[in-house]
C-alpha positions in Angstrom: -78.8 150.7 26.2 -78.9 151.5 29.9 -79.2 150.0 33.4 -80.6 152.9 35.5 -80.3 153.2 39.3 -80.6 150.1 41.4 -81.2 147.6 38.6 -79.7 144.3 37.7 -79.0 143.5 34.1 -77.9 140.2 32.6 -77.0 139.9 28.9 -76.1 136.5 27.3 -75.0 135.8 23.7 -75.6 139.4 22.7 -74.2 142.0 20.3 -74.1 145.7 21.1 -73.0 147.2 17.8 -72.9 150.6 16.1 -74.7 152.5 18.9 -74.0 156.1 19.8 -74.4 158.4 22.8 -74.4 162.1 22.1 -74.5 164.4 25.0 -76.2 161.9 27.3 -76.4 158.2 28.3 -77.2 155.1 26.3 -77.8 156.4 22.8 -79.5 159.7 23.8 -79.7 162.2 20.9 -79.5 165.3 23.1 -77.2 168.0 21.6 -74.1 169.1 23.4 -73.0 168.2 26.9 -71.3 165.1 28.1 -71.8 161.6 26.6 -71.3 158.3 28.3 -71.9 154.7 27.4 -72.2 154.4 23.6 -73.0 150.7 23.9 -74.1 150.3 27.5 -74.5 152.6 30.6 -74.6 151.1 34.1 -75.4 153.6 36.8 -75.4 152.5 40.5 -76.5 149.0 39.3 -75.1 145.7 38.4 -74.6 144.2 34.9 -73.2 140.8 33.7 -72.3 140.2 30.1 -71.5 136.7 29.0 -70.5 135.6 25.4 -71.2 139.2 24.2 -69.6 141.5 21.6 -69.5 145.2 22.2 -68.3 146.6 18.9 -68.1 149.9 17.0 -70.0 152.0 19.6 -69.3 155.7 20.2 -69.7 158.3 23.0 -69.5 161.8 21.4 -69.7 165.0 23.4 -67.8 167.8 25.1 -66.6 165.2 27.5 -67.1 161.5 26.5 -66.6 158.5 28.6 -67.0 154.8 27.8 -67.4 154.4 24.1 -68.4 150.7 24.6 -69.4 150.5 28.3 -69.7 153.2 30.9 -70.2 152.2 34.6 -70.5 154.5 37.6 -70.7 153.2 41.2 -71.7 149.8 40.0 -70.7 146.1 39.7 -69.9 144.9 36.2 -68.8 141.5 35.1 -67.8 140.7 31.5 -67.0 137.0 30.7 -65.9 135.4 27.4 -66.7 138.5 25.5 -65.0 141.0 23.2 -64.9 144.8 23.5 -63.4 146.1 20.3 -63.4 149.1 18.0 -65.3 151.5 20.3 -64.6 155.2 20.7 -64.9 157.9 23.3 -64.7 161.2 21.3 -64.7 164.3 23.5 -63.9 167.7 22.3 -62.4 168.5 25.8 -61.9 165.1 27.3 -62.5 161.5 26.0 -61.6 158.6 28.2 -62.2 154.8 28.3 -62.7 154.1 24.6 -63.6 150.5 25.4 -64.7 150.6 29.1 -64.9 153.5 31.5 -65.5 152.2 35.1 -65.5 154.8 37.9 -66.0 153.7 41.5 -67.0 150.4 40.1 -66.1 146.7 40.7 -65.0 145.6 37.2 -64.3 141.9 36.6 -63.1 140.7 33.2 -62.8 136.9 32.6 -61.7 135.5 29.3 -62.5 138.8 27.7 -60.6 140.7 25.0 -60.6 144.5 25.3 -58.6 145.9 22.3 -58.6 148.3 19.4 -60.6 150.9 21.2 -59.8 154.7 21.0 -60.2 157.7 23.3 -59.3 161.3 22.4 -57.4 162.1 25.6 -56.6 158.9 27.6 -57.2 155.2 28.3 -58.0 153.9 24.9 -59.1 150.5 26.1 -60.0 150.7 29.9 -60.3 153.3 32.5 -60.8 151.8 36.0 -60.6 154.3 38.8 -60.3 156.0 41.1 
């Protein structure tokens, strides 16, 4: 699922479950390359998730970022939600199993981010730079 450039996305009472990004964003089935945002990709946009579950999603590629949520140059708010059991599986680099936020304003309120896995670093959350 994705929020492309300059878009505003609001999700309420939702479940993003068992999705996969392979070599591209938001569930793309392209072979090889980088993968980002197994459950949700937010690219230069804004997204708000309230009372949502982001569970058992995967980003699989050479480099994999954000098994549950991937955000780049965006604003993301997650409230009263759970981000659990997601994976960033990269053969070279895998970061941010739960959430990968780069150059992003990330706000978590009453949200549990736990039990996520990444192959190289930041099992639950990468928030940088």
